N, C-alpha and C positions, 0 to 999 in steps of 0.2 A: 503495499499498497503506499510505503515510505514513496519507494521509486514513482506512482504511478505518480503523487504528486510530484514530485523534483521533476518529470518528466514535463509536470505541464505546466511549472510555473518557469524551466527554461524555455517551453513552446512559445508563452505571452510574452517575454521578456525577449522573444525574436523577434517576433510581430511588434510588440513594442516599438525595434528597434526599426524592420521595416517599416511601417508607419510617416516616425517620424526621423528616423534617418535625413533622408531627404533635406525635409526641414531644418530641420539643426546642421547641417551642412551649408545650407545658402545662406544662415543665420550668420554662423561664419564667418563664409566669406564676405561676406557683405555686411553686415555689423560695422568696422572701421574706416570703409571706404566710403558707406552713408557718415558716419559722423561727419567727419574729415568735408565730404561736402558740403554738409550744417556749416559747420565751421567756417568755410571758406567760403559761403555767402552768404551767410550774416556778416559774417565781415566785410566785406561789397556791399551788402545795402546798409549798415548804420557807420558805412565811411561818412558819408558826407547827407546833408540835409538836400540837396540843391539834384532841382529836379532836372535838367540838363547833364550835371553828374554821371546821376545814377542811370540814368537813359542810356545815355552813353559808358558808363562799364557795365553792362547787362552782355553775356553773351549773345551766339547768334539760337542759340535756343529760349532766351528773355521774353518776357514781352510787358512793353511800355502801359498799360493802362491809364488814358483820363492826361486829362489837361493841363500846364503847370498849374497855373490860373484857380483849376479846381482840386477835387479830393483825388491823388490822382493813385495807385497802386506799381511797386514793381515787381515782378514777378523776375526769379531768375532759375537756373531748371538745370538738372544735371541726370543723364543717366548711362548705361549700357548695353549693349546687346554681346558684350563679346561672352560668349560663352554661358554669360547667366543674366537677368534681367534686372535690375538692379539702379531706382530711382530716387531723387532728391529733389523739393524746390523747396525754396523759400521763397515769402513773399512781406513785401511791405508796405503798410500802408500810408499814406502823408503826415500821421497823424505820432507813424513810430511804432503803432502795435505788429507784431511780428508772429509770421505765420506762416509752420514749415510742412510737406508732404508727401511721404511715399508713394502716394497711385502714380503709375509711370504714364507720367499725359505724352510719350511721345512727340515731341513737338509740338502738341498741341499752340503751345503762346508761339512759338515761330510762327507756324500758320497762319495763327489769326494775325497777326502783324502782317505781314504779307497777303494778305484778304483782303486787310484794310488797306496797304498801301495802292493795291488793284483799287477797289474799291472807288478809293478818292481819284484820282487819276481819272476814272470813266468821270464822276462826276463832273468834275470838271469842264470834261467836253459834252457834260450831257444837256437838253434842253432842259425847262423847266420839267416838260412832258414825260420825259423818260427819267430824270430823276429817279432814284427808289431810295429808300435808306438800309441802312448796311447789314438788319439785319432780316428784311427781304432776299436781300443779296446773297448773304450766307445760305438759308434757307432754298431759296429758286440752285445754287452749286448742290445742297445736299451738303450741309454741313453742317450738322441742326446743331452740335456738338461748340460749338460756333456761337451756337444763340446767347448760350452760358458764359464766354466771357463779354459779348456784348453787353448783356445786362449788366454785369458785374461794371464794367465800363462807363456806364452811361449813367451811373446811381452815384448822386452825390452826397445821399445818407450812406454815414460813414458804421453807423450800429447794420444797415443792411448789408453794404460791403462785405462787412468782416460774418457776413450772415453765409450770403451765395458763397467766400471762399471759404468754409464750412463745409457746406454741400458737395462746393467741388473736392474734399477730403482733406485738405488744409486741417490742421491745428495747433490755438495757440504758445507760441513755444513761449517757456517761462522763462 
């Protein structure tokens, strides 16, 4: 009977290891990298209060949402697809609030910035009848996830901005 319990215990341990092993390996491989990214992004986003300097310091995967005179949000992002997928995003609101996320945004902020530039360029040459909102533009192009960022950018209410960032997968940075 002791042998059966021992075999059952070993079997249970093996099953737990098989189930948790990949997650544990992923965590061990990515936790220090993501921690470094968070530190670097936080330092970068808190180095200045200048809209222009922050905007210029963002990586190609980041985005500056809003206008200088409004309640803007600077978001920068890092990720890797090299054998594993790991991500880290840090958002800084104009009031200095910092939020961090591990969601795999995979270029979403860069795509948003590029779409916004394309839309602005098209609007410059459009007649009044041909103009449409950026939200309509995103929807027409089939980029519905961009509408979330457009909603975030278009509000000037810091509480709503924070709520929308939380819905996107960010958390307040302690």
